[in-house]
C-alpha positions as CSV (number, residue, x, y, z in Angstrom):
1,M,23.1,7.1,20.8
2,Y,24.3,3.6,21.3
3,S,23.2,1.5,18.3
4,P,24.7,-1.8,17.4
5,P,25.1,-2.4,13.6
6,Y,22.1,-4.8,13.5
7,N,19.9,-2.0,14.9
8,Q,21.0,0.8,12.6
9,V,18.9,2.1,9.7
10,E,20.4,3.5,6.5
11,N,17.3,3.9,4.3
12,R,17.0,7.7,4.0
13,R,13.4,7.6,2.9
14,E,12.4,5.5,5.8
15,L,14.1,7.8,8.2
16,I,12.4,10.9,6.8
17,D,9.0,9.2,6.9
18,F,9.8,8.3,10.6
19,L,10.6,11.9,11.4
20,R,7.4,13.2,9.8
21,A,5.3,10.5,11.5
22,N,6.7,11.4,15.0
23,D,6.4,15.1,14.7
24,F,6.5,16.1,18.4
25,P,10.1,15.6,19.4
26,I,12.3,17.0,22.2
27,L,14.8,19.8,21.4
28,V,17.9,19.4,23.6
29,T,20.6,22.1,24.1
30,G,23.6,22.2,26.3
31,T,25.3,25.5,26.0
32,G,27.6,26.3,28.9
33,G,27.2,22.8,30.3
34,V,23.5,23.3,31.3
35,L,21.0,21.1,29.7
36,H,17.6,22.4,28.5
37,A,14.8,20.6,26.7
38,S,11.6,21.6,25.0
39,H,8.8,19.5,23.5
40,L,7.9,21.1,20.2
41,P,5.9,20.3,17.0
42,V,7.9,20.2,13.8
43,T,7.7,19.9,10.1
44,V,10.4,18.1,8.1
45,H,11.3,18.9,4.5
46,E,14.2,18.6,2.1
47,Q,16.1,21.5,0.7
48,G,18.7,20.9,-2.0
49,G,19.1,17.3,-0.8
50,Q,19.4,18.2,2.8
51,I,16.9,17.3,5.5
52,V,15.6,20.5,7.3
53,I,13.6,20.5,10.6
54,D,11.3,23.5,11.0
55,M,10.5,24.4,14.6
56,H,9.2,27.3,16.7
57,M,8.9,28.1,20.4
58,A,7.5,30.9,22.6
59,R,9.7,34.0,22.6
60,N,9.5,33.9,26.4
61,N,11.2,30.5,26.3
62,P,14.9,31.3,27.0
63,Q,16.2,28.2,25.3
64,W,16.4,29.9,21.9
65,Q,18.9,32.4,23.2
66,E,21.4,29.5,23.7
67,F,21.6,28.6,20.0
68,F,24.6,30.7,18.8
69,D,26.6,28.5,16.5
70,H,26.2,25.4,18.7
71,E,24.9,22.1,17.6
72,V,21.6,20.9,19.1
73,M,19.9,17.5,19.3
74,V,16.3,16.7,18.4
75,V,15.0,13.4,19.8
76,F,12.3,11.7,17.8
77,S,10.6,8.7,19.6
78,G,8.6,6.1,17.8
79,P,6.7,3.0,18.8
80,H,8.0,1.1,21.8
81,A,6.8,-1.7,24.1
82,Y,7.9,-4.1,26.8
83,V,8.9,-7.6,25.6
84,S,8.3,-10.5,28.0
85,P,10.6,-13.6,28.3
86,R,7.3,-15.6,28.2
87,W,7.1,-14.9,24.5
88,Y,10.3,-16.8,23.6
89,E,10.7,-20.4,22.7
90,E,13.9,-20.5,24.7
91,Q,13.2,-20.1,28.4
92,E,16.5,-18.6,29.5
93,R,15.7,-15.1,28.5
94,V,15.3,-11.8,30.3
95,P,12.8,-8.9,29.8
96,T,13.7,-6.1,27.4
97,W,12.2,-3.1,25.8
98,N,12.0,-2.7,22.0
99,Y,11.7,0.7,20.3
100,A,12.5,2.9,17.4
101,A,14.2,6.3,17.8
102,V,16.2,8.9,15.9
103,H,18.5,11.6,17.1
104,A,19.0,14.5,14.7
105,Y,21.8,17.0,15.0
106,G,22.4,20.4,13.5
107,V,23.0,24.1,14.1
108,P,19.7,26.1,14.4
109,R,19.2,29.1,12.1
110,I,16.7,31.6,13.4
111,L,14.2,32.8,10.8
112,S,13.8,36.5,11.4
113,E,12.1,37.6,8.1
114,R,8.3,37.8,8.4
115,K,7.7,35.9,5.2
116,Q,9.9,33.0,6.5
117,K,8.2,32.9,9.8
118,H,4.7,32.9,8.2
119,A,5.7,30.3,5.7
120,S,7.0,28.1,8.5
121,Q,3.8,28.4,10.5
122,R,1.7,27.8,7.3
123,R,3.6,24.5,6.7
124,L,2.8,23.4,10.2
125,V,-0.9,24.1,9.8
126,E,-0.9,22.4,6.4
127,S,0.7,19.3,7.9
128,L,-1.4,19.1,11.0
129,D,-4.8,20.6,10.1
130,P,-5.1,21.0,6.3
131,Q,-8.9,21.5,6.6
132,W,-8.3,24.7,8.6
133,L,-5.6,26.0,6.2
134,P,-8.1,28.3,4.3
135,K,-9.1,29.9,7.7
136,F,-5.4,30.4,8.6
137,D,-4.9,32.1,5.3
138,A,-7.9,34.4,6.0
139,L,-6.8,35.6,9.4
140,R,-6.4,39.3,9.8
141,R,-2.8,40.5,9.1
142,E,-2.7,42.4,12.4
143,Y,-3.7,39.3,14.4
144,V,-1.1,37.2,12.6
145,E,1.6,39.8,13.2
146,R,0.9,39.7,16.9
147,M,1.1,35.9,16.9
148,L,4.4,35.9,15.0
149,D,5.8,38.5,17.4
150,G,5.2,36.0,20.3
151,I,7.3,33.2,18.8
152,V,10.8,32.4,17.6
153,N,11.0,30.4,14.4
154,F,14.1,28.5,13.5
155,A,15.3,25.8,11.0
156,I,17.8,23.1,11.7
157,P,19.6,21.8,8.7
158,V,20.4,18.2,9.7
159,A,24.1,17.5,9.8
160,R,23.7,13.8,10.9
161,L,21.1,11.3,12.0
162,E,21.6,8.5,14.6
163,A,18.9,5.8,14.4
164,R,18.1,2.7,16.4
165,W,15.4,0.2,15.5
166,K,15.7,-2.2,18.5
167,L,13.5,-5.0,17.2
168,S,15.2,-8.1,18.6
169,Q,17.2,-8.6,15.4
170,N,20.0,-10.2,17.5
171,R,17.6,-12.9,18.6
172,G,16.9,-14.2,15.1
173,R,13.9,-14.4,12.8
174,R,11.9,-17.0,14.9
175,E,11.9,-14.9,18.1
176,Q,11.1,-11.8,16.1
177,E,8.1,-13.5,14.7
178,L,6.9,-14.6,18.2
179,I,7.4,-11.1,19.5
180,A,5.5,-9.5,16.6
181,A,2.6,-11.9,17.1
182,Q,2.3,-11.0,20.8
183,L,2.5,-7.3,20.2
184,E,-0.2,-7.5,17.5
185,Q,-2.6,-8.8,20.2
186,S,-2.1,-5.7,22.4
187,R,-4.8,-3.1,23.0
188,D,-2.1,-0.5,22.8
189,S,-1.7,1.1,19.3
190,G,2.0,1.8,19.9
191,A,2.6,-1.9,20.5
192,R,0.8,-2.8,17.3
193,A,2.8,-0.2,15.4
194,L,5.9,-1.8,16.8
195,A,4.8,-5.2,15.6
196,A,4.4,-3.8,12.1
197,L,7.8,-2.3,12.2
198,T,9.3,-5.5,13.5
199,R,7.7,-7.5,10.6
200,K,9.2,-4.9,8.2
201,H,12.6,-5.6,9.6
202,F,12.7,-9.3,10.0
203,V,16.2,-10.7,9.8
204,A,16.8,-13.3,7.1
205,K,16.0,-16.9,8.0
């Protein structure tokens, strides 16, 4: 992903929090030169200091059969919004689009053991619907086994992350402040989230 130095993010904790907050990414594979993509829920955890992405897909989805030992890309998209030239003090400006995104890369490892598959699904329920977790734990074993048979669970140990926080850092602090103020007035929650992220990453005056 193209990311100029002033848009890059090095803070590991902030990146992990971003992955967890935007937990419905796109898994992209390109084995044999043919691209495939799936939109999948994830959980993100750390194992021995390494970031690991837990995912699953329907067994009938042929994409998992392309994994082999090939690297895949998982695209996490965060808040984004149009930025109008009307918001700047300087009039000679053009429209742009600000956003935050992370591309995670790694080689998938299929989880074939029942305990691993069940633990992966339990983590997902615990993350998305903790109130229902006791019900999940109480499901009949036969029912759970059928459900697990219908999916493929896999983990992706992250080899590298590419991040871009495009927040008009190249325009300077004053224009960032003006943009954030306008985004905060939006009815769109994504635009307001982008405003908060922009304020967090103001360049020095």
